C-alpha positions as CSV (number, residue, x, y, z in Angstrom):
1,X,52.1,-132.6,-123.6
2,X,48.8,-131.0,-123.1
3,X,46.7,-133.9,-122.5
4,X,48.8,-135.2,-119.7
5,X,48.6,-131.9,-118.0
6,X,45.5,-132.2,-118.3
7,X,45.1,-135.8,-117.3
8,X,47.1,-134.4,-114.3
9,X,45.6,-131.8,-112.7
10,X,41.5,-133.6,-113.2
11,X,43.8,-136.4,-111.3
12,X,44.9,-133.8,-108.3
13,X,41.4,-132.1,-108.6
14,X,39.7,-135.5,-107.8
15,X,42.0,-136.4,-105.2
16,X,41.2,-133.2,-103.2
17,X,37.5,-133.8,-103.6
18,X,37.8,-137.1,-102.5
19,X,39.4,-135.6,-99.4
20,X,37.0,-133.2,-98.9
21,X,34.5,-135.4,-99.2
22,X,35.8,-137.6,-96.4
23,X,36.5,-134.7,-93.9
24,X,33.0,-133.5,-94.0
25,X,31.3,-137.4,-93.9
26,X,33.5,-137.8,-91.2
27,X,34.6,-134.8,-89.5
28,X,38.0,-135.7,-89.2
29,X,40.1,-132.7,-88.0
30,X,43.4,-131.7,-86.7
31,X,43.2,-132.2,-82.8
32,X,42.2,-128.6,-81.2
33,X,43.9,-127.3,-78.2
34,X,41.2,-128.2,-76.4
35,X,41.9,-132.1,-76.2
36,X,45.5,-131.4,-76.3
37,X,44.2,-129.8,-72.2
38,X,43.5,-133.2,-70.8
39,X,46.9,-134.4,-72.4
40,X,48.7,-131.5,-71.2
41,X,47.5,-132.0,-67.7
42,X,47.3,-136.0,-67.8
43,X,50.6,-137.2,-70.4
44,X,49.5,-140.9,-70.2
45,X,46.2,-140.7,-70.9
46,X,44.3,-142.1,-74.0
47,X,41.2,-141.5,-75.1
48,X,39.3,-141.7,-78.3
49,X,35.9,-140.2,-79.4
50,X,33.6,-143.4,-79.5
51,X,32.1,-144.7,-82.6
52,X,28.8,-145.0,-81.2
53,X,29.2,-141.3,-80.0
54,X,25.1,-140.9,-80.9
55,X,24.0,-143.4,-78.7
56,X,26.1,-143.4,-75.8
57,X,24.9,-139.7,-75.7
58,X,21.7,-139.9,-76.2
59,X,22.0,-142.7,-73.3
60,X,23.3,-140.1,-70.8
61,X,20.4,-137.8,-72.1
62,X,18.0,-140.1,-71.2
63,X,19.0,-140.7,-68.1
64,X,19.1,-136.7,-66.9
65,X,15.6,-136.1,-68.5
66,X,14.3,-138.4,-66.1
67,X,16.5,-137.6,-63.0
68,X,16.6,-133.6,-63.6
69,X,13.9,-132.8,-66.0
70,X,13.8,-129.5,-65.4
71,X,17.0,-128.2,-67.1
72,X,15.7,-127.1,-69.4
73,X,12.8,-125.7,-68.0
74,X,13.9,-123.4,-64.4
75,X,11.6,-123.2,-61.5
76,X,11.8,-121.5,-58.3
77,X,11.7,-124.9,-56.3
78,X,15.5,-125.7,-57.5
79,X,16.7,-122.3,-57.7
80,X,17.6,-122.4,-61.3
81,X,16.2,-119.4,-61.9
82,X,14.7,-118.0,-65.1
83,X,17.2,-115.1,-65.2
84,X,19.8,-117.5,-65.5
85,X,21.1,-116.2,-62.1
86,X,23.5,-118.4,-59.3
87,X,22.6,-116.9,-55.7
88,X,24.1,-118.7,-53.4
89,X,24.1,-116.1,-50.7
90,X,20.6,-114.5,-50.3
91,X,23.1,-111.2,-49.5
92,X,25.3,-111.3,-52.3
93,X,25.2,-110.2,-55.8
94,X,23.6,-112.5,-58.4
95,X,26.5,-114.5,-61.1
96,X,25.3,-115.4,-65.0
97,X,24.8,-119.2,-64.3
98,X,27.0,-120.7,-66.9
99,X,25.9,-124.1,-66.8
100,X,22.6,-123.0,-67.6
101,X,23.6,-121.1,-70.5
102,X,25.8,-124.3,-71.6
103,X,22.8,-126.6,-71.3
104,X,20.6,-124.0,-73.4
105,X,23.8,-124.4,-76.1
106,X,22.2,-128.3,-76.6
107,X,19.9,-128.1,-79.4
108,X,23.0,-125.8,-81.4
109,X,25.5,-128.0,-80.8
110,X,23.6,-131.3,-81.4
111,X,21.2,-130.5,-84.0
112,X,23.5,-127.7,-85.9
113,X,24.7,-128.1,-89.4
114,X,27.9,-129.8,-87.8
115,X,28.2,-132.6,-86.5
116,X,28.3,-133.4,-82.5
117,X,32.1,-134.5,-82.3
118,X,33.3,-131.4,-84.8
119,X,30.7,-128.5,-82.5
120,X,32.7,-130.3,-79.2
121,X,36.5,-130.7,-80.7
122,X,35.3,-135.1,-80.3
123,X,34.0,-134.6,-76.9
124,X,31.0,-136.1,-75.7
125,X,29.1,-132.8,-74.3
126,X,28.0,-133.6,-70.7
127,X,25.0,-131.0,-69.9
128,X,24.3,-131.6,-66.5
129,X,23.5,-128.6,-63.4
130,X,26.1,-129.8,-61.2
131,X,25.4,-128.1,-58.4
132,X,22.0,-129.6,-58.2
133,X,22.7,-133.3,-58.3
134,X,22.2,-135.3,-55.5
135,X,25.3,-137.8,-54.3
136,X,22.7,-141.0,-55.3
137,X,22.1,-139.1,-58.9
138,X,25.6,-138.2,-59.5
139,X,26.9,-141.6,-58.8
140,X,24.5,-143.6,-61.5
141,X,25.4,-140.7,-64.1
142,X,29.0,-141.4,-63.4
143,X,28.4,-145.1,-63.8
144,X,27.4,-144.2,-67.0
145,X,30.5,-142.6,-68.2
146,X,33.5,-144.5,-69.7
147,X,37.0,-144.1,-68.7
148,X,38.5,-144.3,-72.3
149,X,35.9,-141.5,-74.0
150,X,36.5,-137.3,-73.8
151,X,33.8,-135.6,-72.2
152,X,33.7,-132.1,-72.0
153,X,31.4,-130.3,-69.2
154,X,30.6,-126.4,-68.1
155,X,31.0,-125.9,-64.5
156,X,30.0,-123.4,-62.0
157,X,30.6,-125.0,-58.6
158,X,33.5,-123.3,-56.4
159,X,33.9,-127.2,-55.6
160,X,34.3,-128.2,-58.9
161,X,32.5,-131.7,-60.3
162,X,30.2,-133.1,-57.6
163,X,31.6,-131.2,-55.0
164,X,28.1,-130.3,-53.5
165,X,26.3,-133.2,-54.5
166,X,23.6,-131.3,-51.8
167,X,26.5,-130.7,-49.6
168,X,27.9,-134.0,-49.0
169,X,30.4,-134.7,-51.9
170,X,32.9,-136.1,-54.5
171,X,35.9,-135.2,-56.3
172,X,34.8,-136.6,-60.0
173,X,38.1,-135.5,-61.1
174,X,40.2,-137.6,-59.0
175,X,38.1,-140.9,-60.4
176,X,37.1,-139.2,-64.1
177,X,40.1,-137.2,-65.7
178,X,39.0,-137.7,-69.0
179,X,36.6,-135.0,-68.2
180,X,37.2,-131.4,-69.8
181,X,36.0,-129.4,-67.6
182,X,35.4,-125.6,-68.5
183,X,34.8,-124.0,-64.6
184,X,33.3,-120.4,-64.0
185,X,34.0,-121.7,-60.1
186,X,37.6,-122.1,-60.3
187,X,38.0,-125.6,-60.3
188,X,38.5,-127.0,-63.7
189,X,41.2,-127.1,-66.8
190,X,39.4,-123.7,-68.4
191,X,39.0,-120.5,-66.6
192,X,35.8,-118.9,-67.7
193,X,34.5,-115.3,-66.4
194,X,32.6,-114.9,-63.4
195,X,29.9,-111.9,-64.5
196,X,26.7,-110.3,-63.2
197,X,23.5,-111.5,-63.9
198,X,21.2,-109.2,-66.1
199,X,22.2,-106.2,-68.2
200,X,25.8,-105.0,-68.1
201,X,26.5,-102.7,-65.2
202,X,26.1,-99.3,-66.2
203,X,29.2,-97.7,-66.2
204,X,30.1,-94.6,-63.6
205,X,32.0,-91.5,-65.2
206,X,35.3,-91.9,-64.4
207,X,37.7,-89.3,-64.2
208,X,41.1,-89.1,-65.7
209,X,44.0,-91.5,-64.4
210,X,46.3,-88.2,-63.2
211,X,43.5,-86.9,-61.1
212,X,42.5,-90.0,-59.6
213,X,43.2,-89.5,-55.8
214,X,43.4,-93.3,-55.1
215,X,46.2,-96.3,-56.1
216,X,44.1,-99.0,-55.4
217,X,40.5,-99.7,-53.5
218,X,38.1,-103.0,-52.6
219,X,35.1,-102.3,-51.4
220,X,33.3,-105.8,-49.3
221,X,32.7,-107.1,-46.5
222,X,35.4,-109.0,-44.3
223,X,34.0,-110.3,-41.3
224,X,33.4,-114.0,-41.0
225,X,35.2,-117.3,-42.2
226,X,36.8,-118.0,-45.6
227,X,37.2,-116.6,-48.0
228,X,36.7,-113.1,-45.5
229,X,39.6,-114.0,-43.6
230,X,41.8,-114.3,-46.7
231,X,40.4,-110.6,-47.5
232,X,41.0,-109.7,-44.0
233,X,45.0,-110.3,-44.4
234,X,45.0,-108.8,-48.1
235,X,42.8,-105.6,-46.7
236,X,45.9,-105.5,-44.1
237,X,48.7,-105.6,-46.2
238,X,47.0,-102.7,-48.5
239,X,46.9,-100.4,-45.3
240,X,50.7,-101.4,-43.9
241,X,51.9,-100.7,-47.6
242,X,50.0,-97.2,-47.7
243,X,50.9,-96.0,-44.1
244,X,55.1,-96.3,-45.0
245,X,54.6,-95.1,-48.5
246,X,52.5,-92.8,-48.2
247,X,49.8,-93.1,-51.0
248,X,45.9,-93.4,-50.7
249,X,43.7,-96.5,-50.7
250,X,40.5,-97.6,-49.6
251,X,40.1,-101.0,-49.2
252,X,37.3,-103.5,-46.8
253,X,35.3,-100.6,-47.2
254,X,31.4,-101.5,-46.8
255,X,29.6,-98.9,-49.1
256,X,26.9,-99.3,-51.8
257,X,28.6,-97.0,-54.0
258,X,31.8,-99.0,-54.5
259,X,31.5,-97.9,-58.6
260,X,32.4,-94.3,-57.4
261,X,35.3,-95.6,-55.6
262,X,36.6,-97.9,-58.3
263,X,36.0,-94.6,-60.5
264,X,38.6,-92.5,-58.3
265,X,41.2,-95.4,-58.2
266,X,43.7,-96.4,-60.5
267,X,43.1,-99.9,-59.8
268,X,40.3,-102.5,-58.2
269,X,41.3,-105.4,-55.9
270,X,39.8,-108.5,-56.7
271,X,40.3,-111.2,-54.5
272,X,39.4,-114.5,-54.5
273,X,36.2,-115.7,-53.7
274,X,34.4,-119.4,-52.3
275,X,35.9,-120.1,-55.1
276,X,39.8,-119.8,-57.2
277,X,37.0,-117.3,-59.3
278,X,35.5,-114.1,-58.1
279,X,32.8,-112.3,-59.0
280,X,34.0,-109.0,-58.3
281,X,36.5,-109.4,-61.3
282,X,33.5,-109.4,-64.0
283,X,31.6,-106.5,-61.9
284,X,35.0,-104.3,-62.1
285,X,35.4,-105.5,-65.7
286,X,31.8,-104.5,-66.4
287,X,32.4,-101.1,-64.8
288,X,35.6,-100.4,-67.1
289,X,37.7,-100.4,-64.5
290,X,41.2,-101.9,-64.4
291,X,41.9,-105.2,-62.3
292,X,43.8,-107.1,-59.8
293,X,43.3,-110.9,-59.1
294,X,44.5,-111.3,-55.7
295,X,45.1,-115.0,-55.5
296,X,46.1,-117.7,-53.0
297,X,47.4,-120.6,-54.6
298,X,47.8,-120.1,-58.6
299,X,45.6,-117.6,-60.7
300,X,42.4,-119.1,-62.0
301,X,42.5,-116.2,-64.5
302,X,40.4,-116.1,-67.9
303,X,41.6,-115.6,-71.3
304,X,45.4,-115.3,-69.6
305,X,47.5,-113.8,-72.3
306,X,44.5,-111.1,-73.1
307,X,44.0,-110.7,-69.5
308,X,47.4,-109.2,-68.9
309,X,46.9,-106.3,-71.3
310,X,44.1,-105.5,-68.9
311,X,44.7,-106.0,-65.8
312,X,47.2,-107.8,-63.3
313,X,47.4,-110.8,-60.9
314,X,49.2,-111.3,-58.1
315,X,49.1,-113.8,-54.8
316,X,49.2,-112.8,-51.0
317,X,53.0,-113.1,-50.8
318,X,53.7,-110.6,-54.2
319,X,50.9,-108.2,-53.5
320,X,53.3,-105.4,-52.3
321,X,55.2,-105.8,-55.3
322,X,52.5,-105.5,-57.5
323,X,51.2,-102.4,-55.6
324,X,55.1,-100.5,-56.0
325,X,54.6,-101.4,-59.7
326,X,51.3,-99.7,-59.4
327,X,52.6,-96.4,-58.2
328,X,55.1,-96.5,-60.9
329,X,52.9,-97.1,-63.9
330,X,52.3,-94.3,-66.4
331,X,49.0,-93.0,-66.7
332,X,49.5,-93.6,-70.3
333,X,49.3,-97.1,-69.7
334,X,46.7,-97.1,-67.6
335,X,44.6,-95.7,-70.1
336,X,45.9,-98.2,-73.3
337,X,44.8,-100.7,-70.6
338,X,41.3,-99.0,-70.3
339,X,41.1,-98.8,-74.2
340,X,41.5,-102.8,-74.8
341,X,38.8,-103.6,-72.1
342,X,36.9,-101.2,-73.6
343,X,37.3,-102.9,-76.6
344,X,36.8,-106.5,-75.7
345,X,34.2,-106.1,-72.8
346,X,31.4,-107.0,-75.6
347,X,32.8,-110.2,-77.0
348,X,34.9,-111.9,-74.2
349,X,33.2,-110.7,-71.1
350,X,29.1,-110.7,-71.9
351,X,27.0,-113.8,-71.8
352,X,26.9,-113.9,-75.7
353,X,30.7,-113.1,-75.8
354,X,31.5,-116.4,-73.6
355,X,29.2,-118.8,-75.6
356,X,31.0,-117.8,-78.4
357,X,34.4,-118.2,-77.0
358,X,33.8,-121.7,-75.6
359,X,32.5,-122.8,-79.4
360,X,36.0,-121.4,-80.7
361,X,38.2,-123.3,-78.1
362,X,35.8,-126.4,-78.4
363,X,35.8,-126.1,-82.0
364,X,39.3,-125.3,-83.5
365,X,41.3,-124.5,-80.2
366,X,41.1,-120.8,-81.0
367,X,39.7,-118.0,-79.3
368,X,41.4,-116.3,-76.5
369,X,40.2,-119.2,-73.9
370,X,43.0,-121.4,-72.9
371,X,44.0,-124.2,-70.5
372,X,45.2,-123.4,-67.2
373,X,48.9,-123.7,-66.6
374,X,48.5,-125.5,-63.4
375,X,45.7,-127.9,-62.4
376,X,45.0,-128.6,-58.6
377,X,42.4,-131.9,-58.1
378,X,41.4,-130.1,-54.7
379,X,41.5,-125.8,-53.7
380,X,41.3,-124.7,-50.7
381,X,37.9,-124.5,-50.2
382,X,36.8,-128.3,-50.8
383,X,39.0,-129.6,-47.9
384,X,36.3,-130.4,-45.7
385,X,35.9,-133.8,-43.8
386,X,32.6,-135.4,-45.3
387,X,34.1,-135.0,-49.0
388,X,35.2,-138.4,-50.4
389,X,37.9,-138.8,-53.0
390,X,36.0,-141.4,-54.7
391,X,33.0,-140.3,-56.3
392,X,31.5,-144.2,-56.8
393,X,31.9,-145.7,-53.4
């Protein structure tokens, strides 16, 4: 009997050792949430990690090395700033360039202790500076992609992959729905935070919520075309509601002391920018202020479940209802939200924290990044006559 038990134990041990060996050799794993994201939006999509993944990846990299050799060597000519700065408009604040940070992860993903497939949830990574591709280079790149292979990339373009292509762009995802896009611009499957470049903003001394004079505030220009028209509408509604219900606010104000104004407000409005995302959200969070995201078509919110414990999100139609809810929110609730924000600021809203959250999503589906509930091919800001839906034409 003892011999039989020993033999059975040895057999089980051998079986488990064999399974462990196969997992290590072939990177077998449960399909992570990252892969489920594409299936969620494209239920009939069938993809398979190719047997020649390393070779396929190398071919794409060779093409990119030839056509965009400066990917890993920023220079002023291409406005690919060494300080990982994204500055489309000379008078606007500078945002952290998430495309650049993603490209810098190549060595860690490709040459790390875990295989490339294991690091990316069995997606082929595309380390592409999407904003700086010409239409011709974009077209040549897409020709090299396969329709049944899952890819993953990071984009910061407000009009999506290929949305700029030097301002004569096309809609890549209209043709290639097998590319999982983690976006800081507002056009992709997973929302990434858009945060200021450089050191984290120094927070100003904040009053206790009970002593703050304003309910909401927003400091920023409202003159010009889109998205300033959206801002104007938002500010007009807030002013009218403040007049009708008698609360203090300061919106669409022009001041360099926006942090002091935010510090005297219970919540700070963060209207969408040129893309669905907004740099103001990152500025507000790093200043330890509580945000209210204001969107138009649907919310593009990083870490959606976590965000509900920190701030609020509303469209213009429900903005008044959200502000009325803020009026009856207790000071304790505001304090709890600020405490939660402080506890996750370094792990979720810094360059290091965002990189770690991306890798958690890809490797195991853990972390707090989530697949967007809704995905539309073309946001309002990309509806331009010169934009084509066919990137291969």
